[in-house]
mmCIF file of the N, C-alpha and C atoms, coordinates in Angstrom:
data_MODEL
# 
_entry.id   MODEL 
# 
loop_
_atom_site.group_PDB 
_atom_site.id 
_atom_site.type_symbol 
_atom_site.label_atom_id 
_atom_site.label_alt_id 
_atom_site.label_comp_id 
_atom_site.label_asym_id 
_atom_site.label_entity_id 
_atom_site.label_seq_id 
_atom_site.pdbx_PDB_ins_code 
_atom_site.Cartn_x 
_atom_site.Cartn_y 
_atom_site.Cartn_z 
_atom_site.occupancy 
_atom_site.B_iso_or_equiv 
_atom_site.pdbx_formal_charge 
_atom_site.auth_seq_id 
_atom_site.auth_comp_id 
_atom_site.auth_asym_id 
_atom_site.auth_atom_id 
_atom_site.pdbx_PDB_model_num 
ATOM 1   N N  . UNK A 1 1  ? -65.119 -33.654 -182.281 1.00 0.00 ? 1  UNK A N  1 
ATOM 2   C CA . UNK A 1 1  ? -65.751 -34.724 -183.267 1.00 0.00 ? 1  UNK A CA 1 
ATOM 3   C C  . UNK A 1 1  ? -64.614 -35.568 -183.373 1.00 0.00 ? 1  UNK A C  1 
ATOM 4   N N  . UNK A 1 2  ? -65.190 -37.064 -182.919 1.00 0.00 ? 2  UNK A N  1 
ATOM 5   C CA . UNK A 1 2  ? -63.940 -38.110 -183.516 1.00 0.00 ? 2  UNK A CA 1 
ATOM 6   C C  . UNK A 1 2  ? -64.442 -38.458 -184.767 1.00 0.00 ? 2  UNK A C  1 
ATOM 7   N N  . UNK A 1 3  ? -62.938 -39.125 -185.083 1.00 0.00 ? 3  UNK A N  1 
ATOM 8   C CA . UNK A 1 3  ? -62.857 -39.743 -186.311 1.00 0.00 ? 3  UNK A CA 1 
ATOM 9   C C  . UNK A 1 3  ? -63.889 -40.734 -186.929 1.00 0.00 ? 3  UNK A C  1 
ATOM 10  N N  . UNK A 1 4  ? -64.471 -41.324 -185.965 1.00 0.00 ? 4  UNK A N  1 
ATOM 11  C CA . UNK A 1 4  ? -65.630 -42.238 -186.416 1.00 0.00 ? 4  UNK A CA 1 
ATOM 12  C C  . UNK A 1 4  ? -66.719 -41.499 -186.639 1.00 0.00 ? 4  UNK A C  1 
ATOM 13  N N  . UNK A 1 5  ? -67.184 -40.509 -186.070 1.00 0.00 ? 5  UNK A N  1 
ATOM 14  C CA . UNK A 1 5  ? -68.292 -39.882 -186.346 1.00 0.00 ? 5  UNK A CA 1 
ATOM 15  C C  . UNK A 1 5  ? -68.122 -38.922 -187.747 1.00 0.00 ? 5  UNK A C  1 
ATOM 16  N N  . UNK A 1 6  ? -67.016 -38.296 -187.776 1.00 0.00 ? 6  UNK A N  1 
ATOM 17  C CA . UNK A 1 6  ? -66.816 -37.746 -189.197 1.00 0.00 ? 6  UNK A CA 1 
ATOM 18  C C  . UNK A 1 6  ? -66.722 -38.579 -190.449 1.00 0.00 ? 6  UNK A C  1 
ATOM 19  N N  . UNK A 1 7  ? -66.438 -39.773 -190.346 1.00 0.00 ? 7  UNK A N  1 
ATOM 20  C CA . UNK A 1 7  ? -66.416 -40.722 -191.285 1.00 0.00 ? 7  UNK A CA 1 
ATOM 21  C C  . UNK A 1 7  ? -68.096 -41.330 -191.581 1.00 0.00 ? 7  UNK A C  1 
ATOM 22  N N  . UNK A 1 8  ? -68.599 -41.457 -190.252 1.00 0.00 ? 8  UNK A N  1 
ATOM 23  C CA . UNK A 1 8  ? -70.064 -41.711 -190.629 1.00 0.00 ? 8  UNK A CA 1 
ATOM 24  C C  . UNK A 1 8  ? -71.013 -40.733 -191.094 1.00 0.00 ? 8  UNK A C  1 
ATOM 25  N N  . UNK A 1 9  ? -70.485 -39.397 -191.040 1.00 0.00 ? 9  UNK A N  1 
ATOM 26  C CA . UNK A 1 9  ? -71.266 -38.489 -191.483 1.00 0.00 ? 9  UNK A CA 1 
ATOM 27  C C  . UNK A 1 9  ? -70.951 -38.098 -192.899 1.00 0.00 ? 9  UNK A C  1 
ATOM 28  N N  . UNK A 1 10 ? -69.768 -38.360 -193.110 1.00 0.00 ? 10 UNK A N  1 
ATOM 29  C CA . UNK A 1 10 ? -69.149 -38.319 -194.684 1.00 0.00 ? 10 UNK A CA 1 
ATOM 30  C C  . UNK A 1 10 ? -70.017 -39.420 -195.374 1.00 0.00 ? 10 UNK A C  1 
ATOM 31  N N  . UNK A 1 11 ? -69.897 -40.611 -194.940 1.00 0.00 ? 11 UNK A N  1 
ATOM 32  C CA . UNK A 1 11 ? -70.662 -41.596 -195.615 1.00 0.00 ? 11 UNK A CA 1 
ATOM 33  C C  . UNK A 1 11 ? -72.335 -41.296 -195.812 1.00 0.00 ? 11 UNK A C  1 
ATOM 34  N N  . UNK A 1 12 ? -72.781 -40.956 -194.759 1.00 0.00 ? 12 UNK A N  1 
ATOM 35  C CA . UNK A 1 12 ? -74.180 -40.619 -194.947 1.00 0.00 ? 12 UNK A CA 1 
ATOM 36  C C  . UNK A 1 12 ? -74.553 -39.341 -196.097 1.00 0.00 ? 12 UNK A C  1 
ATOM 37  N N  . UNK A 1 13 ? -73.676 -38.432 -196.139 1.00 0.00 ? 13 UNK A N  1 
ATOM 38  C CA . UNK A 1 13 ? -73.536 -37.348 -197.069 1.00 0.00 ? 13 UNK A CA 1 
ATOM 39  C C  . UNK A 1 13 ? -73.503 -37.929 -198.483 1.00 0.00 ? 13 UNK A C  1 
ATOM 40  N N  . UNK A 1 14 ? -72.624 -38.690 -198.558 1.00 0.00 ? 14 UNK A N  1 
ATOM 41  C CA . UNK A 1 14 ? -72.453 -39.414 -200.015 1.00 0.00 ? 14 UNK A CA 1 
ATOM 42  C C  . UNK A 1 14 ? -73.775 -40.106 -200.188 1.00 0.00 ? 14 UNK A C  1 
ATOM 43  N N  . UNK A 1 15 ? -74.167 -40.820 -199.338 1.00 0.00 ? 15 UNK A N  1 
ATOM 44  C CA . UNK A 1 15 ? -75.441 -41.774 -199.755 1.00 0.00 ? 15 UNK A CA 1 
ATOM 45  C C  . UNK A 1 15 ? -76.411 -40.863 -199.852 1.00 0.00 ? 15 UNK A C  1 
ATOM 46  N N  . UNK A 1 16 ? -76.666 -39.922 -199.424 1.00 0.00 ? 16 UNK A N  1 
ATOM 47  C CA . UNK A 1 16 ? -77.783 -38.866 -199.538 1.00 0.00 ? 16 UNK A CA 1 
ATOM 48  C C  . UNK A 1 16 ? -77.703 -38.217 -200.964 1.00 0.00 ? 16 UNK A C  1 
ATOM 49  N N  . UNK A 1 17 ? -76.251 -37.451 -201.164 1.00 0.00 ? 17 UNK A N  1 
ATOM 50  C CA . UNK A 1 17 ? -76.294 -36.542 -202.299 1.00 0.00 ? 17 UNK A CA 1 
ATOM 51  C C  . UNK A 1 17 ? -75.838 -37.368 -203.790 1.00 0.00 ? 17 UNK A C  1 
ATOM 52  N N  . UNK A 1 18 ? -75.490 -38.694 -203.560 1.00 0.00 ? 18 UNK A N  1 
ATOM 53  C CA . UNK A 1 18 ? -75.097 -39.392 -204.783 1.00 0.00 ? 18 UNK A CA 1 
ATOM 54  C C  . UNK A 1 18 ? -75.956 -39.313 -206.094 1.00 0.00 ? 18 UNK A C  1 
ATOM 55  N N  . UNK A 1 19 ? -77.261 -39.299 -205.927 1.00 0.00 ? 19 UNK A N  1 
ATOM 56  C CA . UNK A 1 19 ? -78.273 -39.116 -206.920 1.00 0.00 ? 19 UNK A CA 1 
ATOM 57  C C  . UNK A 1 19 ? -78.215 -37.993 -207.573 1.00 0.00 ? 19 UNK A C  1 
ATOM 58  N N  . UNK A 1 20 ? -77.633 -37.125 -207.034 1.00 0.00 ? 20 UNK A N  1 
ATOM 59  C CA . UNK A 1 20 ? -77.858 -35.551 -207.502 1.00 0.00 ? 20 UNK A CA 1 
ATOM 60  C C  . UNK A 1 20 ? -76.185 -35.299 -208.146 1.00 0.00 ? 20 UNK A C  1 
ATOM 61  N N  . UNK A 1 21 ? -75.443 -36.038 -207.948 1.00 0.00 ? 21 UNK A N  1 
ATOM 62  C CA . UNK A 1 21 ? -74.046 -35.548 -208.422 1.00 0.00 ? 21 UNK A CA 1 
ATOM 63  C C  . UNK A 1 21 ? -73.900 -35.441 -209.807 1.00 0.00 ? 21 UNK A C  1 
ATOM 64  N N  . UNK A 1 22 ? -74.236 -36.448 -210.544 1.00 0.00 ? 22 UNK A N  1 
ATOM 65  C CA . UNK A 1 22 ? -73.787 -36.237 -212.096 1.00 0.00 ? 22 UNK A CA 1 
ATOM 66  C C  . UNK A 1 22 ? -75.108 -36.123 -212.936 1.00 0.00 ? 22 UNK A C  1 
ATOM 67  N N  . UNK A 1 23 ? -76.226 -35.398 -212.521 1.00 0.00 ? 23 UNK A N  1 
ATOM 68  C CA . UNK A 1 23 ? -77.237 -35.041 -213.154 1.00 0.00 ? 23 UNK A CA 1 
ATOM 69  C C  . UNK A 1 23 ? -77.059 -34.526 -214.654 1.00 0.00 ? 23 UNK A C  1 
ATOM 70  N N  . UNK A 1 24 ? -75.991 -33.919 -214.829 1.00 0.00 ? 24 UNK A N  1 
ATOM 71  C CA . UNK A 1 24 ? -75.477 -33.562 -216.066 1.00 0.00 ? 24 UNK A CA 1 
ATOM 72  C C  . UNK A 1 24 ? -75.001 -34.550 -217.230 1.00 0.00 ? 24 UNK A C  1 
ATOM 73  N N  . UNK A 1 25 ? -75.159 -35.827 -216.711 1.00 0.00 ? 25 UNK A N  1 
ATOM 74  C CA . UNK A 1 25 ? -74.420 -36.779 -217.475 1.00 0.00 ? 25 UNK A CA 1 
ATOM 75  C C  . UNK A 1 25 ? -75.720 -37.599 -217.934 1.00 0.00 ? 25 UNK A C  1 
ATOM 76  N N  . UNK A 1 26 ? -76.868 -37.303 -217.473 1.00 0.00 ? 26 UNK A N  1 
ATOM 77  C CA . UNK A 1 26 ? -78.191 -38.185 -217.803 1.00 0.00 ? 26 UNK A CA 1 
ATOM 78  C C  . UNK A 1 26 ? -78.791 -37.600 -219.112 1.00 0.00 ? 26 UNK A C  1 
ATOM 79  N N  . UNK A 1 27 ? -79.657 -38.785 -219.803 1.00 0.00 ? 27 UNK A N  1 
ATOM 80  C CA . UNK A 1 27 ? -80.348 -38.459 -220.819 1.00 0.00 ? 27 UNK A CA 1 
ATOM 81  C C  . UNK A 1 27 ? -81.085 -37.261 -220.711 1.00 0.00 ? 27 UNK A C  1 
ATOM 82  N N  . UNK A 1 28 ? -81.185 -36.518 -221.853 1.00 0.00 ? 28 UNK A N  1 
ATOM 83  C CA . UNK A 1 28 ? -81.948 -35.128 -221.935 1.00 0.00 ? 28 UNK A CA 1 
ATOM 84  C C  . UNK A 1 28 ? -81.257 -34.076 -221.387 1.00 0.00 ? 28 UNK A C  1 
ATOM 85  N N  . UNK A 1 29 ? -80.132 -34.078 -221.018 1.00 0.00 ? 29 UNK A N  1 
ATOM 86  C CA . UNK A 1 29 ? -79.399 -32.793 -220.318 1.00 0.00 ? 29 UNK A CA 1 
ATOM 87  C C  . UNK A 1 29 ? -77.971 -32.781 -221.576 1.00 0.00 ? 29 UNK A C  1 
ATOM 88  N N  . UNK A 1 30 ? -78.095 -32.862 -222.567 1.00 0.00 ? 30 UNK A N  1 
ATOM 89  C CA . UNK A 1 30 ? -76.762 -32.912 -223.381 1.00 0.00 ? 30 UNK A CA 1 
ATOM 90  C C  . UNK A 1 30 ? -76.373 -31.664 -223.435 1.00 0.00 ? 30 UNK A C  1 
ATOM 91  N N  . UNK A 1 31 ? -77.081 -30.465 -223.409 1.00 0.00 ? 31 UNK A N  1 
ATOM 92  C CA . UNK A 1 31 ? -76.573 -29.129 -223.499 1.00 0.00 ? 31 UNK A CA 1 
ATOM 93  C C  . UNK A 1 31 ? -75.937 -28.572 -222.271 1.00 0.00 ? 31 UNK A C  1 
ATOM 94  N N  . UNK A 1 32 ? -76.540 -29.442 -220.975 1.00 0.00 ? 32 UNK A N  1 
ATOM 95  C CA . UNK A 1 32 ? -76.312 -28.629 -219.810 1.00 0.00 ? 32 UNK A CA 1 
ATOM 96  C C  . UNK A 1 32 ? -74.600 -28.531 -219.333 1.00 0.00 ? 32 UNK A C  1 
ATOM 97  N N  . UNK A 1 33 ? -74.183 -27.476 -218.899 1.00 0.00 ? 33 UNK A N  1 
ATOM 98  C CA . UNK A 1 33 ? -72.805 -27.355 -218.516 1.00 0.00 ? 33 UNK A CA 1 
ATOM 99  C C  . UNK A 1 33 ? -72.548 -28.372 -217.182 1.00 0.00 ? 33 UNK A C  1 
ATOM 100 N N  . UNK A 1 34 ? -71.285 -28.951 -216.958 1.00 0.00 ? 34 UNK A N  1 
ATOM 101 C CA . UNK A 1 34 ? -70.904 -29.660 -215.734 1.00 0.00 ? 34 UNK A CA 1 
ATOM 102 C C  . UNK A 1 34 ? -70.469 -28.505 -214.782 1.00 0.00 ? 34 UNK A C  1 
ATOM 103 N N  . UNK A 1 35 ? -70.201 -27.469 -214.988 1.00 0.00 ? 35 UNK A N  1 
ATOM 104 C CA . UNK A 1 35 ? -69.709 -26.332 -213.922 1.00 0.00 ? 35 UNK A CA 1 
ATOM 105 C C  . UNK A 1 35 ? -70.740 -25.308 -213.867 1.00 0.00 ? 35 UNK A C  1 
ATOM 106 N N  . UNK A 1 36 ? -70.351 -24.484 -212.881 1.00 0.00 ? 36 UNK A N  1 
ATOM 107 C CA . UNK A 1 36 ? -71.366 -23.255 -212.879 1.00 0.00 ? 36 UNK A CA 1 
ATOM 108 C C  . UNK A 1 36 ? -70.449 -21.879 -213.072 1.00 0.00 ? 36 UNK A C  1 
ATOM 109 N N  . UNK A 1 37 ? -69.609 -22.117 -213.867 1.00 0.00 ? 37 UNK A N  1 
ATOM 110 C CA . UNK A 1 37 ? -68.463 -21.040 -214.140 1.00 0.00 ? 37 UNK A CA 1 
ATOM 111 C C  . UNK A 1 37 ? -69.368 -20.010 -214.835 1.00 0.00 ? 37 UNK A C  1 
ATOM 112 N N  . UNK A 1 38 ? -70.157 -20.054 -215.908 1.00 0.00 ? 38 UNK A N  1 
ATOM 113 C CA . UNK A 1 38 ? -70.843 -19.202 -216.433 1.00 0.00 ? 38 UNK A CA 1 
ATOM 114 C C  . UNK A 1 38 ? -71.886 -18.357 -215.724 1.00 0.00 ? 38 UNK A C  1 
ATOM 115 N N  . UNK A 1 39 ? -72.350 -19.226 -214.904 1.00 0.00 ? 39 UNK A N  1 
ATOM 116 C CA . UNK A 1 39 ? -73.589 -18.332 -213.670 1.00 0.00 ? 39 UNK A CA 1 
ATOM 117 C C  . UNK A 1 39 ? -72.718 -17.664 -212.933 1.00 0.00 ? 39 UNK A C  1 
ATOM 118 N N  . UNK A 1 40 ? -71.536 -18.010 -212.555 1.00 0.00 ? 40 UNK A N  1 
ATOM 119 C CA . UNK A 1 40 ? -70.710 -16.937 -211.530 1.00 0.00 ? 40 UNK A CA 1 
ATOM 120 C C  . UNK A 1 40 ? -70.179 -15.882 -212.175 1.00 0.00 ? 40 UNK A C  1 
ATOM 121 N N  . UNK A 1 41 ? -69.779 -16.110 -213.330 1.00 0.00 ? 41 UNK A N  1 
ATOM 122 C CA . UNK A 1 41 ? -69.306 -15.120 -214.061 1.00 0.00 ? 41 UNK A CA 1 
ATOM 123 C C  . UNK A 1 41 ? -70.544 -13.817 -214.636 1.00 0.00 ? 41 UNK A C  1 
ATOM 124 N N  . UNK A 1 42 ? -71.596 -14.443 -214.735 1.00 0.00 ? 42 UNK A N  1 
ATOM 125 C CA . UNK A 1 42 ? -72.814 -13.700 -214.860 1.00 0.00 ? 42 UNK A CA 1 
ATOM 126 C C  . UNK A 1 42 ? -72.867 -12.661 -213.568 1.00 0.00 ? 42 UNK A C  1 
ATOM 127 N N  . UNK A 1 43 ? -73.233 -13.560 -212.366 1.00 0.00 ? 43 UNK A N  1 
ATOM 128 C CA . UNK A 1 43 ? -73.519 -12.488 -211.236 1.00 0.00 ? 43 UNK A CA 1 
ATOM 129 C C  . UNK A 1 43 ? -72.148 -11.764 -210.777 1.00 0.00 ? 43 UNK A C  1 
ATOM 130 N N  . UNK A 1 44 ? -70.981 -11.930 -211.214 1.00 0.00 ? 44 UNK A N  1 
ATOM 131 C CA . UNK A 1 44 ? -69.895 -11.263 -210.759 1.00 0.00 ? 44 UNK A CA 1 
ATOM 132 C C  . UNK A 1 44 ? -69.979 -9.887  -211.979 1.00 0.00 ? 44 UNK A C  1 
ATOM 133 N N  . UNK A 1 45 ? -70.286 -9.873  -213.004 1.00 0.00 ? 45 UNK A N  1 
ATOM 134 C CA . UNK A 1 45 ? -70.701 -8.628  -214.196 1.00 0.00 ? 45 UNK A CA 1 
ATOM 135 C C  . UNK A 1 45 ? -71.959 -7.967  -213.392 1.00 0.00 ? 45 UNK A C  1 
ATOM 136 N N  . UNK A 1 46 ? -72.928 -8.585  -212.786 1.00 0.00 ? 46 UNK A N  1 
ATOM 137 C CA . UNK A 1 46 ? -73.944 -7.937  -212.208 1.00 0.00 ? 46 UNK A CA 1 
ATOM 138 C C  . UNK A 1 46 ? -73.445 -7.060  -211.067 1.00 0.00 ? 46 UNK A C  1 
ATOM 139 N N  . UNK A 1 47 ? -72.695 -7.783  -210.168 1.00 0.00 ? 47 UNK A N  1 
ATOM 140 C CA . UNK A 1 47 ? -72.167 -7.218  -209.008 1.00 0.00 ? 47 UNK A CA 1 
ATOM 141 C C  . UNK A 1 47 ? -71.092 -5.752  -209.333 1.00 0.00 ? 47 UNK A C  1 
ATOM 142 N N  . UNK A 1 48 ? -70.448 -6.304  -210.314 1.00 0.00 ? 48 UNK A N  1 
ATOM 143 C CA . UNK A 1 48 ? -69.519 -4.929  -210.800 1.00 0.00 ? 48 UNK A CA 1 
ATOM 144 C C  . UNK A 1 48 ? -70.425 -3.885  -211.333 1.00 0.00 ? 48 UNK A C  1 
ATOM 145 N N  . UNK A 1 49 ? -71.520 -4.222  -212.010 1.00 0.00 ? 49 UNK A N  1 
ATOM 146 C CA . UNK A 1 49 ? -72.281 -3.156  -212.513 1.00 0.00 ? 49 UNK A CA 1 
ATOM 147 C C  . UNK A 1 49 ? -73.130 -2.281  -211.451 1.00 0.00 ? 49 UNK A C  1 
ATOM 148 N N  . UNK A 1 50 ? -73.340 -3.203  -210.277 1.00 0.00 ? 50 UNK A N  1 
ATOM 149 C CA . UNK A 1 50 ? -74.180 -2.439  -209.437 1.00 0.00 ? 50 UNK A CA 1 
ATOM 150 C C  . UNK A 1 50 ? -73.365 -1.592  -208.627 1.00 0.00 ? 50 UNK A C  1 
ATOM 151 N N  . UNK A 1 51 ? -72.129 -2.071  -208.241 1.00 0.00 ? 51 UNK A N  1 
ATOM 152 C CA . UNK A 1 51 ? -71.062 -1.113  -207.492 1.00 0.00 ? 51 UNK A CA 1 
ATOM 153 C C  . UNK A 1 51 ? -70.924 0.070   -208.379 1.00 0.00 ? 51 UNK A C  1 
ATOM 154 N N  . UNK A 1 52 ? -70.913 0.047   -209.609 1.00 0.00 ? 52 UNK A N  1 
ATOM 155 C CA . UNK A 1 52 ? -70.505 1.392   -210.368 1.00 0.00 ? 52 UNK A CA 1 
ATOM 156 C C  . UNK A 1 52 ? -71.607 2.381   -210.377 1.00 0.00 ? 52 UNK A C  1 
ATOM 157 N N  . UNK A 1 53 ? -72.886 1.671   -209.882 1.00 0.00 ? 53 UNK A N  1 
ATOM 158 C CA . UNK A 1 53 ? -74.109 2.688   -209.887 1.00 0.00 ? 53 UNK A CA 1 
ATOM 159 C C  . UNK A 1 53 ? -74.574 2.322   -208.189 1.00 0.00 ? 53 UNK A C  1 
ATOM 160 N N  . UNK A 1 54 ? -73.691 2.823   -207.366 1.00 0.00 ? 54 UNK A N  1 
ATOM 161 C CA . UNK A 1 54 ? -74.299 2.420   -206.048 1.00 0.00 ? 54 UNK A CA 1 
ATOM 162 C C  . UNK A 1 54 ? -75.046 3.434   -205.308 1.00 0.00 ? 54 UNK A C  1 
ATOM 163 N N  . UNK A 1 55 ? -75.354 4.657   -205.775 1.00 0.00 ? 55 UNK A N  1 
ATOM 164 C CA . UNK A 1 55 ? -76.355 5.531   -205.269 1.00 0.00 ? 55 UNK A CA 1 
ATOM 165 C C  . UNK A 1 55 ? -77.817 5.221   -205.605 1.00 0.00 ? 55 UNK A C  1 
ATOM 166 N N  . UNK A 1 56 ? -78.108 4.209   -206.187 1.00 0.00 ? 56 UNK A N  1 
ATOM 167 C CA . UNK A 1 56 ? -79.548 3.748   -206.734 1.00 0.00 ? 56 UNK A CA 1 
ATOM 168 C C  . UNK A 1 56 ? -80.302 3.436   -205.408 1.00 0.00 ? 56 UNK A C  1 
ATOM 169 N N  . UNK A 1 57 ? -81.616 3.801   -205.383 1.00 0.00 ? 57 UNK A N  1 
ATOM 170 C CA . UNK A 1 57 ? -82.549 3.492   -204.457 1.00 0.00 ? 57 UNK A CA 1 
ATOM 171 C C  . UNK A 1 57 ? -83.144 2.106   -204.684 1.00 0.00 ? 57 UNK A C  1 
ATOM 172 N N  . UNK A 1 58 ? -83.816 1.410   -203.848 1.00 0.00 ? 58 UNK A N  1 
ATOM 173 C CA . UNK A 1 58 ? -84.330 -0.162  -203.725 1.00 0.00 ? 58 UNK A CA 1 
ATOM 174 C C  . UNK A 1 58 ? -85.145 -0.285  -205.237 1.00 0.00 ? 58 UNK A C  1 
ATOM 175 N N  . UNK A 1 59 ? -86.030 0.578   -205.437 1.00 0.00 ? 59 UNK A N  1 
ATOM 176 C CA . UNK A 1 59 ? -86.749 0.456   -206.612 1.00 0.00 ? 59 UNK A CA 1 
ATOM 177 C C  . UNK A 1 59 ? -85.974 0.410   -208.065 1.00 0.00 ? 59 UNK A C  1 
ATOM 178 N N  . UNK A 1 60 ? -85.088 1.420   -207.978 1.00 0.00 ? 60 UNK A N  1 
ATOM 179 C CA . UNK A 1 60 ? -84.449 1.692   -209.128 1.00 0.00 ? 60 UNK A CA 1 
ATOM 180 C C  . UNK A 1 60 ? -83.479 0.367   -209.201 1.00 0.00 ? 60 UNK A C  1 
ATOM 181 N N  . UNK A 1 61 ? -82.668 -0.127  -208.243 1.00 0.00 ? 61 UNK A N  1 
ATOM 182 C CA . UNK A 1 61 ? -81.887 -1.223  -208.249 1.00 0.00 ? 61 UNK A CA 1 
ATOM 183 C C  . UNK A 1 61 ? -82.604 -2.619  -208.776 1.00 0.00 ? 61 UNK A C  1 
ATOM 184 N N  . UNK A 1 62 ? -83.945 -2.694  -208.401 1.00 0.00 ? 62 UNK A N  1 
ATOM 185 C CA . UNK A 1 62 ? -84.815 -3.878  -208.825 1.00 0.00 ? 62 UNK A CA 1 
ATOM 186 C C  . UNK A 1 62 ? -84.821 -3.645  -210.455 1.00 0.00 ? 62 UNK A C  1 
ATOM 187 N N  . UNK A 1 63 ? -85.178 -2.636  -210.654 1.00 0.00 ? 63 UNK A N  1 
ATOM 188 C CA . UNK A 1 63 ? -85.263 -2.180  -212.233 1.00 0.00 ? 63 UNK A CA 1 
ATOM 189 C C  . UNK A 1 63 ? -84.009 -2.785  -213.221 1.00 0.00 ? 63 UNK A C  1 
ATOM 190 N N  . UNK A 1 64 ? -82.818 -2.312  -212.300 1.00 0.00 ? 64 UNK A N  1 
ATOM 191 C CA . UNK A 1 64 ? -81.637 -2.169  -213.038 1.00 0.00 ? 64 UNK A CA 1 
ATOM 192 C C  . UNK A 1 64 ? -81.401 -3.569  -213.113 1.00 0.00 ? 64 UNK A C  1 
ATOM 193 N N  . UNK A 1 65 ? -81.411 -4.554  -212.125 1.00 0.00 ? 65 UNK A N  1 
ATOM 194 C CA . UNK A 1 65 ? -81.295 -5.926  -212.101 1.00 0.00 ? 65 UNK A CA 1 
ATOM 195 C C  . UNK A 1 65 ? -82.079 -6.632  -213.313 1.00 0.00 ? 65 UNK A C  1 
ATOM 196 N N  . UNK A 1 66 ? -83.236 -6.247  -213.156 1.00 0.00 ? 66 UNK A N  1 
ATOM 197 C CA . UNK A 1 66 ? -84.385 -6.865  -214.235 1.00 0.00 ? 66 UNK A CA 1 
ATOM 198 C C  . UNK A 1 66 ? -83.901 -6.583  -215.837 1.00 0.00 ? 66 UNK A C  1 
ATOM 199 N N  . UNK A 1 67 ? -83.412 -5.335  -215.897 1.00 0.00 ? 67 UNK A N  1 
ATOM 200 C CA . UNK A 1 67 ? -82.932 -5.019  -217.306 1.00 0.00 ? 67 UNK A CA 1 
ATOM 201 C C  . UNK A 1 67 ? -81.579 -5.732  -217.583 1.00 0.00 ? 67 UNK A C  1 
ATOM 202 N N  . UNK A 1 68 ? -80.822 -6.262  -216.580 1.00 0.00 ? 68 UNK A N  1 
ATOM 203 C CA . UNK A 1 68 ? -79.413 -6.642  -216.701 1.00 0.00 ? 68 UNK A CA 1 
ATOM 204 C C  . UNK A 1 68 ? -79.693 -8.209  -217.196 1.00 0.00 ? 68 UNK A C  1 
ATOM 205 N N  . UNK A 1 69 ? -80.821 -8.580  -216.478 1.00 0.00 ? 69 UNK A N  1 
ATOM 206 C CA . UNK A 1 69 ? -80.833 -10.045 -217.211 1.00 0.00 ? 69 UNK A CA 1 
ATOM 207 C C  . UNK A 1 69 ? -81.693 -10.010 -218.453 1.00 0.00 ? 69 UNK A C  1 
ATOM 208 N N  . UNK A 1 70 ? -82.749 -9.387  -218.556 1.00 0.00 ? 70 UNK A N  1 
ATOM 209 C CA . UNK A 1 70 ? -83.364 -8.946  -219.933 1.00 0.00 ? 70 UNK A CA 1 
ATOM 210 C C  . UNK A 1 70 ? -82.311 -8.869  -221.138 1.00 0.00 ? 70 UNK A C  1 
ATOM 211 N N  . UNK A 1 71 ? -81.246 -8.178  -220.965 1.00 0.00 ? 71 UNK A N  1 
ATOM 212 C CA . UNK A 1 71 ? -80.373 -7.872  -221.856 1.00 0.00 ? 71 UNK A CA 1 
ATOM 213 C C  . UNK A 1 71 ? -79.549 -9.010  -222.282 1.00 0.00 ? 71 UNK A C  1 
ATOM 214 N N  . UNK A 1 72 ? -79.549 -10.139 -221.413 1.00 0.00 ? 72 UNK A N  1 
ATOM 215 C CA . UNK A 1 72 ? -78.739 -11.633 -221.617 1.00 0.00 ? 72 UNK A CA 1 
ATOM 216 C C  . UNK A 1 72 ? -79.394 -12.319 -222.548 1.00 0.00 ? 72 UNK A C  1 
ATOM 217 N N  . UNK A 1 73 ? -80.796 -12.215 -222.649 1.00 0.00 ? 73 UNK A N  1 
ATOM 218 C CA . UNK A 1 73 ? -81.399 -13.008 -223.387 1.00 0.00 ? 73 UNK A CA 1 
ATOM 219 C C  . UNK A 1 73 ? -81.227 -13.005 -224.929 1.00 0.00 ? 73 UNK A C  1 
# 
């Protein structure tokens, strides 16, 4: 891919995604975090918990995941 094509692609991407980049700074989003660190941490905890209980079948796994998220509320 030539440099010109890569630059053109980058400019098109910026033009398309720019309205979505700073939504956390809009009105009505005062409590919204500007990173996804908390979400990533939650899924890391879920994956660790599921690894500790690796012998579960599919149905029990679904119930475990539902219970995990209900406990967070």
